Every structure is written in C-alpha cells, then in structure tokens.
SEFIZA-3560 file (N, C-alpha, C; in Angstrom, 3 decimals):
REM SEFIZA-3560
<numar><xx>166.129</xx><yy>100.285</yy><zz>115.788</zz><atom>N</atom></numar>
<numar><xx>165.533</xx><yy>100.345</yy><zz>114.746</zz><atom>CA</atom></numar>
<numar><xx>165.329</xx><yy>98.984</yy><zz>113.943</zz><atom>C</atom></numar>
<numar><xx>166.471</xx><yy>98.391</yy><zz>114.001</zz><atom>N</atom></numar>
<numar><xx>166.489</xx><yy>97.185</yy><zz>113.288</zz><atom>CA</atom></numar>
<numar><xx>165.670</xx><yy>95.720</yy><zz>113.751</zz><atom>C</atom></numar>
<numar><xx>165.609</xx><yy>96.108</yy><zz>115.224</zz><atom>N</atom></numar>
<numar><xx>164.759</xx><yy>94.928</yy><zz>115.675</zz><atom>CA</atom></numar>
<numar><xx>163.405</xx><yy>95.137</yy><zz>115.162</zz><atom>C</atom></numar>
<numar><xx>162.811</xx><yy>96.274</yy><zz>114.872</zz><atom>N</atom></numar>
<numar><xx>161.535</xx><yy>96.349</yy><zz>114.530</zz><atom>CA</atom></numar>
<numar><xx>161.269</xx><yy>95.938</yy><zz>113.082</zz><atom>C</atom></numar>
<numar><xx>162.365</xx><yy>95.961</yy><zz>112.433</zz><atom>N</atom></numar>
<numar><xx>162.351</xx><yy>95.358</yy><zz>111.125</zz><atom>CA</atom></numar>
<numar><xx>162.156</xx><yy>93.792</yy><zz>111.103</zz><atom>C</atom></numar>
<numar><xx>162.624</xx><yy>93.243</yy><zz>112.217</zz><atom>N</atom></numar>
<numar><xx>162.503</xx><yy>91.957</yy><zz>111.795</zz><atom>CA</atom></numar>
<numar><xx>161.503</xx><yy>91.228</yy><zz>112.839</zz><atom>C</atom></numar>
<numar><xx>160.225</xx><yy>91.938</yy><zz>113.014</zz><atom>N</atom></numar>
<numar><xx>159.251</xx><yy>91.476</yy><zz>113.664</zz><atom>CA</atom></numar>
<numar><xx>157.850</xx><yy>90.977</yy><zz>112.587</zz><atom>C</atom></numar>
<numar><xx>157.223</xx><yy>89.870</yy><zz>113.056</zz><atom>N</atom></numar>
<numar><xx>156.234</xx><yy>89.480</yy><zz>112.204</zz><atom>CA</atom></numar>
<numar><xx>154.982</xx><yy>90.056</yy><zz>112.964</zz><atom>C</atom></numar>
<numar><xx>154.111</xx><yy>90.664</yy><zz>112.356</zz><atom>N</atom></numar>
<numar><xx>152.982</xx><yy>91.651</yy><zz>112.889</zz><atom>CA</atom></numar>
<numar><xx>151.629</xx><yy>90.128</yy><zz>112.512</zz><atom>C</atom></numar>
<numar><xx>150.952</xx><yy>89.885</yy><zz>113.609</zz><atom>N</atom></numar>
<numar><xx>149.726</xx><yy>89.171</yy><zz>113.178</zz><atom>CA</atom></numar>
<numar><xx>148.564</xx><yy>89.448</yy><zz>113.797</zz><atom>C</atom></numar>
<numar><xx>147.437</xx><yy>89.241</yy><zz>113.546</zz><atom>N</atom></numar>
<numar><xx>146.207</xx><yy>89.408</yy><zz>114.111</zz><atom>CA</atom></numar>
<numar><xx>145.209</xx><yy>88.489</yy><zz>113.782</zz><atom>C</atom></numar>
<numar><xx>143.866</xx><yy>88.291</yy><zz>114.459</zz><atom>N</atom></numar>
<numar><xx>143.223</xx><yy>87.403</yy><zz>114.009</zz><atom>CA</atom></numar>
<numar><xx>141.733</xx><yy>88.506</yy><zz>114.368</zz><atom>C</atom></numar>
<numar><xx>140.837</xx><yy>88.225</yy><zz>113.420</zz><atom>N</atom></numar>
<numar><xx>139.432</xx><yy>89.392</yy><zz>113.310</zz><atom>CA</atom></numar>
<numar><xx>138.380</xx><yy>88.332</yy><zz>113.274</zz><atom>C</atom></numar>
<numar><xx>137.303</xx><yy>88.460</yy><zz>114.241</zz><atom>N</atom></numar>
<numar><xx>136.009</xx><yy>87.693</yy><zz>114.058</zz><atom>CA</atom></numar>
<numar><xx>134.915</xx><yy>88.781</yy><zz>113.724</zz><atom>C</atom></numar>
<numar><xx>134.095</xx><yy>88.265</yy><zz>112.836</zz><atom>N</atom></numar>
<numar><xx>132.928</xx><yy>88.962</yy><zz>112.439</zz><atom>CA</atom></numar>
<numar><xx>131.713</xx><yy>88.279</yy><zz>112.528</zz><atom>C</atom></numar>
<numar><xx>130.735</xx><yy>88.545</yy><zz>112.385</zz><atom>N</atom></numar>
<numar><xx>129.526</xx><yy>88.064</yy><zz>112.484</zz><atom>CA</atom></numar>
<numar><xx>128.827</xx><yy>88.063</yy><zz>111.283</zz><atom>C</atom></numar>
<numar><xx>128.276</xx><yy>87.348</yy><zz>110.848</zz><atom>N</atom></numar>
<numar><xx>127.524</xx><yy>86.967</yy><zz>109.423</zz><atom>CA</atom></numar>
<numar><xx>126.059</xx><yy>86.653</yy><zz>109.679</zz><atom>C</atom></numar>
<numar><xx>125.092</xx><yy>87.101</yy><zz>109.102</zz><atom>N</atom></numar>
<numar><xx>123.557</xx><yy>87.130</yy><zz>109.311</zz><atom>CA</atom></numar>
<numar><xx>123.043</xx><yy>87.867</yy><zz>110.266</zz><atom>C</atom></numar>
<numar><xx>123.800</xx><yy>88.542</yy><zz>111.231</zz><atom>N</atom></numar>
<numar><xx>123.054</xx><yy>89.083</yy><zz>112.305</zz><atom>CA</atom></numar>
<numar><xx>123.905</xx><yy>90.593</yy><zz>112.688</zz><atom>C</atom></numar>
<numar><xx>122.951</xx><yy>91.626</yy><zz>112.587</zz><atom>N</atom></numar>
<numar><xx>123.848</xx><yy>92.777</yy><zz>113.175</zz><atom>CA</atom></numar>
<numar><xx>123.928</xx><yy>92.855</yy><zz>114.633</zz><atom>C</atom></numar>
<numar><xx>124.938</xx><yy>92.996</yy><zz>114.986</zz><atom>N</atom></numar>
<numar><xx>125.681</xx><yy>93.305</yy><zz>116.689</zz><atom>CA</atom></numar>
<numar><xx>124.970</xx><yy>94.528</yy><zz>117.321</zz><atom>C</atom></numar>
<numar><xx>124.289</xx><yy>94.804</yy><zz>118.309</zz><atom>N</atom></numar>
<numar><xx>123.987</xx><yy>95.771</yy><zz>119.068</zz><atom>CA</atom></numar>
<numar><xx>122.484</xx><yy>95.802</yy><zz>118.703</zz><atom>C</atom></numar>
<numar><xx>122.359</xx><yy>97.093</yy><zz>119.297</zz><atom>N</atom></numar>
<numar><xx>120.403</xx><yy>97.448</yy><zz>119.062</zz><atom>CA</atom></numar>
<numar><xx>120.551</xx><yy>98.123</yy><zz>117.814</zz><atom>C</atom></numar>
<numar><xx>119.115</xx><yy>97.867</yy><zz>117.016</zz><atom>N</atom></numar>
<numar><xx>118.919</xx><yy>98.248</yy><zz>115.965</zz><atom>CA</atom></numar>
<numar><xx>117.378</xx><yy>98.948</yy><zz>115.867</zz><atom>C</atom></numar>
<numar><xx>117.271</xx><yy>99.994</yy><zz>115.584</zz><atom>N</atom></numar>
<numar><xx>116.375</xx><yy>101.065</yy><zz>115.964</zz><atom>CA</atom></numar>
<numar><xx>115.484</xx><yy>101.221</yy><zz>114.390</zz><atom>C</atom></numar>
<numar><xx>114.166</xx><yy>101.017</yy><zz>114.125</zz><atom>N</atom></numar>
<numar><xx>113.613</xx><yy>101.272</yy><zz>113.296</zz><atom>CA</atom></numar>
<numar><xx>112.499</xx><yy>101.970</yy><zz>113.491</zz><atom>C</atom></numar>
<numar><xx>112.240</xx><yy>103.305</yy><zz>112.794</zz><atom>N</atom></numar>
<numar><xx>111.306</xx><yy>104.097</yy><zz>113.384</zz><atom>CA</atom></numar>
<numar><xx>110.170</xx><yy>104.065</yy><zz>111.842</zz><atom>C</atom></numar>
<numar><xx>108.830</xx><yy>103.918</yy><zz>112.401</zz><atom>N</atom></numar>
<numar><xx>107.643</xx><yy>103.841</yy><zz>111.387</zz><atom>CA</atom></numar>
<numar><xx>106.717</xx><yy>104.409</yy><zz>111.825</zz><atom>C</atom></numar>
<numar><xx>105.688</xx><yy>104.631</yy><zz>110.839</zz><atom>N</atom></numar>
<numar><xx>104.580</xx><yy>105.118</yy><zz>111.186</zz><atom>CA</atom></numar>
<numar><xx>103.444</xx><yy>104.084</yy><zz>111.299</zz><atom>C</atom></numar>
<numar><xx>102.107</xx><yy>104.520</yy><zz>111.878</zz><atom>N</atom></numar>
<numar><xx>101.212</xx><yy>103.402</yy><zz>111.509</zz><atom>CA</atom></numar>
<numar><xx>100.853</xx><yy>102.865</yy><zz>110.544</zz><atom>C</atom></numar>
<numar><xx>100.792</xx><yy>101.446</yy><zz>110.442</zz><atom>N</atom></numar>
<numar><xx>100.343</xx><yy>100.770</yy><zz>109.361</zz><atom>CA</atom></numar>
<numar><xx>101.845</xx><yy>100.353</yy><zz>108.405</zz><atom>C</atom></numar>
<numar><xx>102.827</xx><yy>100.915</yy><zz>108.871</zz><atom>N</atom></numar>
<numar><xx>104.169</xx><yy>100.367</yy><zz>108.022</zz><atom>CA</atom></numar>
<numar><xx>104.848</xx><yy>99.286</yy><zz>108.746</zz><atom>C</atom></numar>
<numar><xx>104.182</xx><yy>98.532</yy><zz>109.954</zz><atom>N</atom></numar>
<numar><xx>104.944</xx><yy>97.463</yy><zz>110.575</zz><atom>CA</atom></numar>
<numar><xx>105.431</xx><yy>96.564</yy><zz>109.726</zz><atom>C</atom></numar>
<numar><xx>104.785</xx><yy>96.053</yy><zz>108.772</zz><atom>N</atom></numar>
<numar><xx>105.530</xx><yy>95.013</yy><zz>107.904</zz><atom>CA</atom></numar>
<numar><xx>105.952</xx><yy>95.258</yy><zz>106.659</zz><atom>C</atom></numar>
<numar><xx>106.219</xx><yy>96.496</yy><zz>106.461</zz><atom>N</atom></numar>
<numar><xx>106.917</xx><yy>97.066</yy><zz>105.293</zz><atom>CA</atom></numar>
<numar><xx>108.476</xx><yy>96.389</yy><zz>105.423</zz><atom>C</atom></numar>
<numar><xx>109.098</xx><yy>96.170</yy><zz>104.010</zz><atom>N</atom></numar>
<numar><xx>110.343</xx><yy>95.927</yy><zz>104.085</zz><atom>CA</atom></numar>
<numar><xx>111.347</xx><yy>96.677</yy><zz>104.738</zz><atom>C</atom></numar>
<numar><xx>111.302</xx><yy>97.769</yy><zz>104.482</zz><atom>N</atom></numar>
<numar><xx>112.328</xx><yy>98.950</yy><zz>105.128</zz><atom>CA</atom></numar>
<numar><xx>111.848</xx><yy>99.015</yy><zz>106.633</zz><atom>C</atom></numar>
<numar><xx>110.886</xx><yy>98.555</yy><zz>107.222</zz><atom>N</atom></numar>
<numar><xx>110.684</xx><yy>98.573</yy><zz>108.593</zz><atom>CA</atom></numar>
<numar><xx>110.853</xx><yy>97.254</yy><zz>109.435</zz><atom>C</atom></numar>
<numar><xx>111.470</xx><yy>96.411</yy><zz>108.824</zz><atom>N</atom></numar>
<numar><xx>111.802</xx><yy>95.130</yy><zz>109.282</zz><atom>CA</atom></numar>
<numar><xx>113.187</xx><yy>94.790</yy><zz>109.567</zz><atom>C</atom></numar>
<numar><xx>113.716</xx><yy>94.249</yy><zz>110.596</zz><atom>N</atom></numar>
<numar><xx>115.000</xx><yy>93.761</yy><zz>110.992</zz><atom>CA</atom></numar>
<numar><xx>114.886</xx><yy>92.271</yy><zz>111.010</zz><atom>C</atom></numar>
<numar><xx>115.794</xx><yy>91.744</yy><zz>110.110</zz><atom>N</atom></numar>
<numar><xx>115.945</xx><yy>90.352</yy><zz>110.168</zz><atom>CA</atom></numar>
<numar><xx>116.565</xx><yy>89.689</yy><zz>111.390</zz><atom>C</atom></numar>
<numar><xx>115.720</xx><yy>88.393</yy><zz>111.676</zz><atom>N</atom></numar>
<numar><xx>116.487</xx><yy>87.739</yy><zz>112.771</zz><atom>CA</atom></numar>
<numar><xx>116.678</xx><yy>86.381</yy><zz>112.276</zz><atom>C</atom></numar>
<numar><xx>117.770</xx><yy>85.621</yy><zz>113.093</zz><atom>N</atom></numar>
<numar><xx>118.161</xx><yy>84.450</yy><zz>112.346</zz><atom>CA</atom></numar>
<numar><xx>118.256</xx><yy>83.756</yy><zz>113.730</zz><atom>C</atom></numar>
<numar><xx>117.786</xx><yy>82.050</yy><zz>113.526</zz><atom>N</atom></numar>
<numar><xx>117.995</xx><yy>81.573</yy><zz>114.810</zz><atom>CA</atom></numar>
<numar><xx>119.634</xx><yy>81.200</yy><zz>115.273</zz><atom>C</atom></numar>
<numar><xx>120.199</xx><yy>81.131</yy><zz>114.144</zz><atom>N</atom></numar>
<numar><xx>121.909</xx><yy>80.774</yy><zz>114.509</zz><atom>CA</atom></numar>
<numar><xx>122.659</xx><yy>81.879</yy><zz>114.171</zz><atom>C</atom></numar>
<numar><xx>123.409</xx><yy>82.434</yy><zz>115.046</zz><atom>N</atom></numar>
<numar><xx>124.507</xx><yy>83.424</yy><zz>114.397</zz><atom>CA</atom></numar>
<numar><xx>125.645</xx><yy>82.718</yy><zz>113.948</zz><atom>C</atom></numar>
<numar><xx>126.246</xx><yy>83.219</yy><zz>112.954</zz><atom>N</atom></numar>
<numar><xx>127.390</xx><yy>82.397</yy><zz>112.355</zz><atom>CA</atom></numar>
<numar><xx>128.273</xx><yy>83.459</yy><zz>112.482</zz><atom>C</atom></numar>
<numar><xx>129.736</xx><yy>83.279</yy><zz>113.120</zz><atom>N</atom></numar>
<numar><xx>130.838</xx><yy>84.031</yy><zz>112.774</zz><atom>CA</atom></numar>
<numar><xx>132.055</xx><yy>83.301</yy><zz>112.446</zz><atom>C</atom></numar>
<numar><xx>132.893</xx><yy>84.231</yy><zz>111.679</zz><atom>N</atom></numar>
<numar><xx>134.080</xx><yy>83.772</yy><zz>111.009</zz><atom>CA</atom></numar>
<numar><xx>134.917</xx><yy>84.469</yy><zz>111.823</zz><atom>C</atom></numar>
<numar><xx>136.417</xx><yy>83.835</yy><zz>111.755</zz><atom>N</atom></numar>
<numar><xx>137.595</xx><yy>84.235</yy><zz>112.355</zz><atom>CA</atom></numar>
<numar><xx>138.377</xx><yy>84.125</yy><zz>111.292</zz><atom>C</atom></numar>
<numar><xx>139.432</xx><yy>85.111</yy><zz>110.957</zz><atom>N</atom></numar>
<numar><xx>140.407</xx><yy>85.088</yy><zz>110.141</zz><atom>CA</atom></numar>
<numar><xx>141.536</xx><yy>85.439</yy><zz>110.660</zz><atom>C</atom></numar>
<numar><xx>142.582</xx><yy>85.088</yy><zz>110.313</zz><atom>N</atom></numar>
<numar><xx>144.124</xx><yy>85.419</yy><zz>110.647</zz><atom>CA</atom></numar>
<numar><xx>144.956</xx><yy>85.832</yy><zz>109.607</zz><atom>C</atom></numar>
<numar><xx>145.878</xx><yy>86.685</yy><zz>109.891</zz><atom>N</atom></numar>
<numar><xx>146.805</xx><yy>87.020</yy><zz>108.966</zz><atom>CA</atom></numar>
<numar><xx>148.030</xx><yy>87.836</yy><zz>109.395</zz><atom>C</atom></numar>
<numar><xx>149.230</xx><yy>87.813</yy><zz>108.473</zz><atom>N</atom></numar>
<numar><xx>150.331</xx><yy>88.387</yy><zz>109.049</zz><atom>CA</atom></numar>
<numar><xx>150.928</xx><yy>89.231</yy><zz>108.070</zz><atom>C</atom></numar>
<numar><xx>151.828</xx><yy>90.210</yy><zz>108.660</zz><atom>N</atom></numar>
<numar><xx>152.956</xx><yy>91.167</yy><zz>107.729</zz><atom>CA</atom></numar>
<numar><xx>153.974</xx><yy>90.937</yy><zz>108.315</zz><atom>C</atom></numar>
<numar><xx>155.078</xx><yy>91.166</yy><zz>107.344</zz><atom>N</atom></numar>
<numar><xx>156.460</xx><yy>91.180</yy><zz>107.825</zz><atom>CA</atom></numar>
<numar><xx>156.996</xx><yy>92.209</yy><zz>106.766</zz><atom>C</atom></numar>
<numar><xx>157.742</xx><yy>93.385</yy><zz>107.247</zz><atom>N</atom></numar>
<numar><xx>158.184</xx><yy>94.437</yy><zz>106.491</zz><atom>CA</atom></numar>
<numar><xx>157.155</xx><yy>94.560</yy><zz>105.291</zz><atom>C</atom></numar>
<numar><xx>157.348</xx><yy>94.669</yy><zz>104.247</zz><atom>N</atom></numar>
<numar><xx>156.426</xx><yy>94.888</yy><zz>102.856</zz><atom>CA</atom></numar>
<numar><xx>155.985</xx><yy>93.454</yy><zz>102.206</zz><atom>C</atom></numar>
<numar><xx>155.799</xx><yy>92.342</yy><zz>103.107</zz><atom>N</atom></numar>
<numar><xx>155.294</xx><yy>91.091</yy><zz>102.666</zz><atom>CA</atom></numar>
<numar><xx>154.215</xx><yy>90.670</yy><zz>103.515</zz><atom>C</atom></numar>
<numar><xx>152.929</xx><yy>90.297</yy><zz>102.720</zz><atom>N</atom></numar>
<numar><xx>151.887</xx><yy>90.153</yy><zz>103.367</zz><atom>CA</atom></numar>
<numar><xx>151.786</xx><yy>88.520</yy><zz>103.590</zz><atom>C</atom></numar>
<numar><xx>151.277</xx><yy>87.925</yy><zz>104.471</zz><atom>N</atom></numar>
<numar><xx>151.095</xx><yy>86.678</yy><zz>104.970</zz><atom>CA</atom></numar>
<numar><xx>149.992</xx><yy>86.111</yy><zz>104.322</zz><atom>C</atom></numar>
<numar><xx>149.644</xx><yy>84.640</yy><zz>104.389</zz><atom>N</atom></numar>
<numar><xx>148.506</xx><yy>84.050</yy><zz>103.922</zz><atom>CA</atom></numar>
<numar><xx>147.303</xx><yy>84.521</yy><zz>105.175</zz><atom>C</atom></numar>
<numar><xx>146.283</xx><yy>84.456</yy><zz>104.539</zz><atom>N</atom></numar>
<numar><xx>145.098</xx><yy>85.005</yy><zz>105.080</zz><atom>CA</atom></numar>
<numar><xx>144.193</xx><yy>83.668</yy><zz>105.543</zz><atom>C</atom></numar>
<numar><xx>143.958</xx><yy>83.148</yy><zz>106.747</zz><atom>N</atom></numar>
<numar><xx>143.446</xx><yy>81.908</yy><zz>107.111</zz><atom>CA</atom></numar>
<numar><xx>142.141</xx><yy>82.245</yy><zz>107.434</zz><atom>C</atom></numar>
<numar><xx>141.278</xx><yy>81.236</yy><zz>106.760</zz><atom>N</atom></numar>
<numar><xx>139.867</xx><yy>81.209</yy><zz>107.695</zz><atom>CA</atom></numar>
<numar><xx>139.720</xx><yy>80.195</yy><zz>108.554</zz><atom>C</atom></numar>
<numar><xx>139.276</xx><yy>80.480</yy><zz>109.639</zz><atom>N</atom></numar>
<numar><xx>139.327</xx><yy>79.263</yy><zz>111.126</zz><atom>CA</atom></numar>
<numar><xx>138.208</xx><yy>78.422</yy><zz>110.613</zz><atom>C</atom></numar>
<numar><xx>138.636</xx><yy>77.080</yy><zz>110.631</zz><atom>N</atom></numar>
<numar><xx>137.339</xx><yy>76.109</yy><zz>110.207</zz><atom>CA</atom></numar>
<numar><xx>136.913</xx><yy>75.818</yy><zz>111.448</zz><atom>C</atom></numar>
<numar><xx>136.065</xx><yy>76.037</yy><zz>111.966</zz><atom>N</atom></numar>
<numar><xx>135.413</xx><yy>75.708</yy><zz>113.139</zz><atom>CA</atom></numar>
<numar><xx>134.711</xx><yy>74.289</yy><zz>113.127</zz><atom>C</atom></numar>
<numar><xx>134.269</xx><yy>74.071</yy><zz>111.977</zz><atom>N</atom></numar>
<numar><xx>133.629</xx><yy>72.688</yy><zz>111.985</zz><atom>CA</atom></numar>
<numar><xx>134.616</xx><yy>71.580</yy><zz>111.900</zz><atom>C</atom></numar>
<numar><xx>135.906</xx><yy>71.905</yy><zz>111.747</zz><atom>N</atom></numar>
<numar><xx>136.674</xx><yy>70.781</yy><zz>111.688</zz><atom>CA</atom></numar>
<numar><xx>137.786</xx><yy>71.008</yy><zz>112.871</zz><atom>C</atom></numar>
<numar><xx>138.112</xx><yy>71.865</yy><zz>112.989</zz><atom>N</atom></numar>
<numar><xx>139.117</xx><yy>72.473</yy><zz>114.090</zz><atom>CA</atom></numar>
<numar><xx>138.685</xx><yy>73.024</yy><zz>115.446</zz><atom>C</atom></numar>
<numar><xx>137.436</xx><yy>73.179</yy><zz>115.640</zz><atom>N</atom></numar>
<numar><xx>136.673</xx><yy>73.477</yy><zz>116.806</zz><atom>CA</atom></numar>
<numar><xx>137.125</xx><yy>74.761</yy><zz>117.426</zz><atom>C</atom></numar>
<numar><xx>136.830</xx><yy>75.130</yy><zz>118.516</zz><atom>N</atom></numar>
<numar><xx>137.305</xx><yy>76.521</yy><zz>119.073</zz><atom>CA</atom></numar>
<numar><xx>138.687</xx><yy>76.887</yy><zz>118.970</zz><atom>C</atom></numar>
<numar><xx>138.796</xx><yy>78.210</yy><zz>119.121</zz><atom>N</atom></numar>
<numar><xx>140.343</xx><yy>78.473</yy><zz>119.367</zz><atom>CA</atom></numar>
<numar><xx>140.706</xx><yy>78.562</yy><zz>120.715</zz><atom>C</atom></numar>
<numar><xx>141.739</xx><yy>77.732</yy><zz>120.980</zz><atom>N</atom></numar>
<numar><xx>142.585</xx><yy>77.405</yy><zz>122.192</zz><atom>CA</atom></numar>
<numar><xx>144.145</xx><yy>77.423</yy><zz>121.802</zz><atom>C</atom></numar>
<numar><xx>144.880</xx><yy>77.468</yy><zz>122.806</zz><atom>N</atom></numar>
<numar><xx>146.226</xx><yy>77.731</yy><zz>122.758</zz><atom>CA</atom></numar>
<numar><xx>146.778</xx><yy>76.269</yy><zz>121.707</zz><atom>C</atom></numar>
<numar><xx>146.248</xx><yy>74.931</yy><zz>122.087</zz><atom>N</atom></numar>
<numar><xx>146.701</xx><yy>73.891</yy><zz>121.507</zz><atom>CA</atom></numar>
<numar><xx>146.211</xx><yy>74.221</yy><zz>119.676</zz><atom>C</atom></numar>
<numar><xx>144.938</xx><yy>74.305</yy><zz>119.787</zz><atom>N</atom></numar>
<numar><xx>144.453</xx><yy>74.350</yy><zz>118.126</zz><atom>CA</atom></numar>
<numar><xx>144.769</xx><yy>75.341</yy><zz>117.703</zz><atom>C</atom></numar>
<numar><xx>145.255</xx><yy>76.802</yy><zz>118.127</zz><atom>N</atom></numar>
<numar><xx>145.923</xx><yy>77.796</yy><zz>117.496</zz><atom>CA</atom></numar>
<numar><xx>147.386</xx><yy>77.341</yy><zz>117.206</zz><atom>C</atom></numar>
<numar><xx>148.233</xx><yy>76.854</yy><zz>118.057</zz><atom>N</atom></numar>
<numar><xx>149.468</xx><yy>76.155</yy><zz>117.480</zz><atom>CA</atom></numar>
<numar><xx>149.113</xx><yy>75.201</yy><zz>116.229</zz><atom>C</atom></numar>
<numar><xx>148.433</xx><yy>74.418</yy><zz>116.553</zz><atom>N</atom></numar>
<numar><xx>148.268</xx><yy>73.066</yy><zz>115.495</zz><atom>CA</atom></numar>
<numar><xx>147.847</xx><yy>73.768</yy><zz>114.419</zz><atom>C</atom></numar>
<numar><xx>147.083</xx><yy>74.565</yy><zz>114.001</zz><atom>N</atom></numar>
<numar><xx>146.367</xx><yy>75.059</yy><zz>112.844</zz><atom>CA</atom></numar>
<numar><xx>146.575</xx><yy>76.578</yy><zz>112.452</zz><atom>C</atom></numar>
<numar><xx>147.583</xx><yy>77.204</yy><zz>113.053</zz><atom>N</atom></numar>
<numar><xx>147.741</xx><yy>78.513</yy><zz>112.671</zz><atom>CA</atom></numar>
<numar><xx>149.190</xx><yy>78.544</yy><zz>112.517</zz><atom>C</atom></numar>
<numar><xx>149.924</xx><yy>78.597</yy><zz>113.792</zz><atom>N</atom></numar>
<numar><xx>151.277</xx><yy>78.783</yy><zz>113.894</zz><atom>CA</atom></numar>
<numar><xx>152.099</xx><yy>77.846</yy><zz>113.057</zz><atom>C</atom></numar>
<numar><xx>151.939</xx><yy>76.463</yy><zz>113.248</zz><atom>N</atom></numar>
<numar><xx>152.845</xx><yy>75.648</yy><zz>112.567</zz><atom>CA</atom></numar>
<numar><xx>152.534</xx><yy>75.785</yy><zz>111.369</zz><atom>C</atom></numar>
<numar><xx>151.272</xx><yy>75.302</yy><zz>110.747</zz><atom>N</atom></numar>
<numar><xx>151.306</xx><yy>75.055</yy><zz>109.219</zz><atom>CA</atom></numar>
<numar><xx>151.421</xx><yy>76.453</yy><zz>108.583</zz><atom>C</atom></numar>
<numar><xx>151.032</xx><yy>77.635</yy><zz>108.824</zz><atom>N</atom></numar>
<numar><xx>151.028</xx><yy>78.871</yy><zz>108.130</zz><atom>CA</atom></numar>
<numar><xx>152.157</xx><yy>79.645</yy><zz>108.365</zz><atom>C</atom></numar>
<numar><xx>152.214</xx><yy>80.335</yy><zz>109.794</zz><atom>N</atom></numar>
<numar><xx>153.310</xx><yy>80.942</yy><zz>109.995</zz><atom>CA</atom></numar>
<numar><xx>154.609</xx><yy>80.652</yy><zz>109.841</zz><atom>C</atom></numar>
<numar><xx>154.890</xx><yy>79.022</yy><zz>110.360</zz><atom>N</atom></numar>
<numar><xx>155.844</xx><yy>78.576</yy><zz>110.175</zz><atom>CA</atom></numar>
<numar><xx>156.725</xx><yy>78.229</yy><zz>108.862</zz><atom>C</atom></numar>
<numar><xx>155.551</xx><yy>77.991</yy><zz>107.832</zz><atom>N</atom></numar>
<numar><xx>156.017</xx><yy>77.598</yy><zz>106.570</zz><atom>CA</atom></numar>
<numar><xx>156.100</xx><yy>78.973</yy><zz>105.919</zz><atom>C</atom></numar>
<numar><xx>155.442</xx><yy>80.362</yy><zz>105.975</zz><atom>N</atom></numar>
<numar><xx>155.531</xx><yy>81.319</yy><zz>105.541</zz><atom>CA</atom></numar>
<numar><xx>156.836</xx><yy>82.005</yy><zz>105.940</zz><atom>C</atom></numar>
<numar><xx>157.371</xx><yy>81.900</yy><zz>107.305</zz><atom>N</atom></numar>
<numar><xx>158.885</xx><yy>82.236</yy><zz>107.655</zz><atom>CA</atom></numar>
<numar><xx>159.669</xx><yy>81.572</yy><zz>107.030</zz><atom>C</atom></numar>
<numar><xx>159.644</xx><yy>80.192</yy><zz>106.662</zz><atom>N</atom></numar>
<numar><xx>160.705</xx><yy>79.673</yy><zz>105.871</zz><atom>CA</atom></numar>
<numar><xx>160.544</xx><yy>80.163</yy><zz>104.554</zz><atom>C</atom></numar>
<numar><xx>159.538</xx><yy>80.362</yy><zz>103.945</zz><atom>N</atom></numar>
<numar><xx>159.532</xx><yy>81.250</yy><zz>102.425</zz><atom>CA</atom></numar>
<numar><xx>160.259</xx><yy>82.377</yy><zz>102.559</zz><atom>C</atom></numar>
<numar><xx>160.038</xx><yy>83.221</yy><zz>103.677</zz><atom>N</atom></numar>
<numar><xx>160.922</xx><yy>84.555</yy><zz>103.806</zz><atom>CA</atom></numar>
<numar><xx>162.239</xx><yy>84.363</yy><zz>103.649</zz><atom>C</atom></numar>
<numar><xx>162.821</xx><yy>83.298</yy><zz>104.391</zz><atom>N</atom></numar>
<numar><xx>164.332</xx><yy>83.234</yy><zz>104.433</zz><atom>CA</atom></numar>
<numar><xx>164.739</xx><yy>82.535</yy><zz>103.271</zz><atom>C</atom></numar>
<numar><xx>163.904</xx><yy>81.788</yy><zz>102.390</zz><atom>N</atom></numar>
<numar><xx>164.439</xx><yy>81.485</yy><zz>101.148</zz><atom>CA</atom></numar>
<numar><xx>164.472</xx><yy>82.695</yy><zz>100.243</zz><atom>C</atom></numar>
<numar><xx>163.356</xx><yy>83.495</yy><zz>100.178</zz><atom>N</atom></numar>
<numar><xx>163.510</xx><yy>84.825</yy><zz>99.295</zz><atom>CA</atom></numar>
<numar><xx>164.568</xx><yy>85.812</yy><zz>99.846</zz><atom>C</atom></numar>
<numar><xx>164.999</xx><yy>85.645</yy><zz>100.970</zz><atom>N</atom></numar>
<numar><xx>166.170</xx><yy>86.665</yy><zz>101.682</zz><atom>CA</atom></numar>
<numar><xx>165.431</xx><yy>87.628</yy><zz>102.316</zz><atom>C</atom></numar>
<numar><xx>164.271</xx><yy>87.697</yy><zz>102.451</zz><atom>N</atom></numar>
<numar><xx>163.398</xx><yy>88.681</yy><zz>103.122</zz><atom>CA</atom></numar>
<numar><xx>163.910</xx><yy>88.930</yy><zz>104.528</zz><atom>C</atom></numar>
<numar><xx>164.199</xx><yy>87.992</yy><zz>104.995</zz><atom>N</atom></numar>
<numar><xx>164.619</xx><yy>88.156</yy><zz>106.388</zz><atom>CA</atom></numar>
<numar><xx>166.110</xx><yy>88.562</yy><zz>106.819</zz><atom>C</atom></numar>
<numar><xx>166.811</xx><yy>88.914</yy><zz>105.722</zz><atom>N</atom></numar>
<numar><xx>168.064</xx><yy>89.502</yy><zz>105.797</zz><atom>CA</atom></numar>
<numar><xx>168.254</xx><yy>90.765</yy><zz>106.307</zz><atom>C</atom></numar>
<numar><xx>169.124</xx><yy>91.414</yy><zz>106.961</zz><atom>N</atom></numar>
<numar><xx>169.337</xx><yy>92.674</yy><zz>107.152</zz><atom>CA</atom></numar>
<numar><xx>169.348</xx><yy>93.786</yy><zz>105.662</zz><atom>C</atom></numar>
<numar><xx>168.784</xx><yy>94.768</yy><zz>105.496</zz><atom>N</atom></numar>
<numar><xx>169.068</xx><yy>95.504</yy><zz>104.294</zz><atom>CA</atom></numar>
<numar><xx>168.006</xx><yy>95.035</yy><zz>103.155</zz><atom>C</atom></numar>
<numar><xx>167.106</xx><yy>94.176</yy><zz>103.364</zz><atom>N</atom></numar>
<numar><xx>166.144</xx><yy>93.668</yy><zz>102.277</zz><atom>CA</atom></numar>
<numar><xx>165.499</xx><yy>94.921</yy><zz>101.761</zz><atom>C</atom></numar>
//
C-alpha cells in the first residue's frame, strides 16, 4: 500500500475546438434547410488542444497546454523537453520541499 502512495499519476487529453467529431444528424422539414437550427457549422481547419496534468496523493500538479506552434508535434524528445523536465521535475522537487513525498504525509 505504501508504494501506491508514492506514485505520480499523470495523463494528457486532446480535444477538438471548432468541430464536432463523428456524424451529426440534423432533421428538417421542407423549407427549413437554411434555418440556423438546421445547419451544422463546418470549418476548413480543425483545431485541437492537448493538455497535460498530474496528481500526487492530494496534491494537484500543473496543468500544461501543449504549444504546437512552438513545440511542434508530441514525440518522446519533445515530451521530455517540454513536459517532464520543466513541469514534472520541478513539481516533484517542490513536493519534496514541502514534505509531501515523506511517508505519513
């Protein structure tokens, strides 16, 4: 049980902005084709956002928005350089400073 208390849980989540994923069905009567309630917006470029976060015991870690414009796509090297080193590592050091990583916290 003590080992589970010393685990940092982290995950990332990607979600789409401006576009609904999957099939959207719209029902309409004759003459309603161009009513706002009967239209589904279409965008030429789909925008997605990825966020990363972590928890440790009762401590919430930073929430990081992946900056694709400067960091590029997610890969092993970019994940280490832009998430693990600057955020997870510094947060882990902070947890040690406040004593959160000591048994019995």
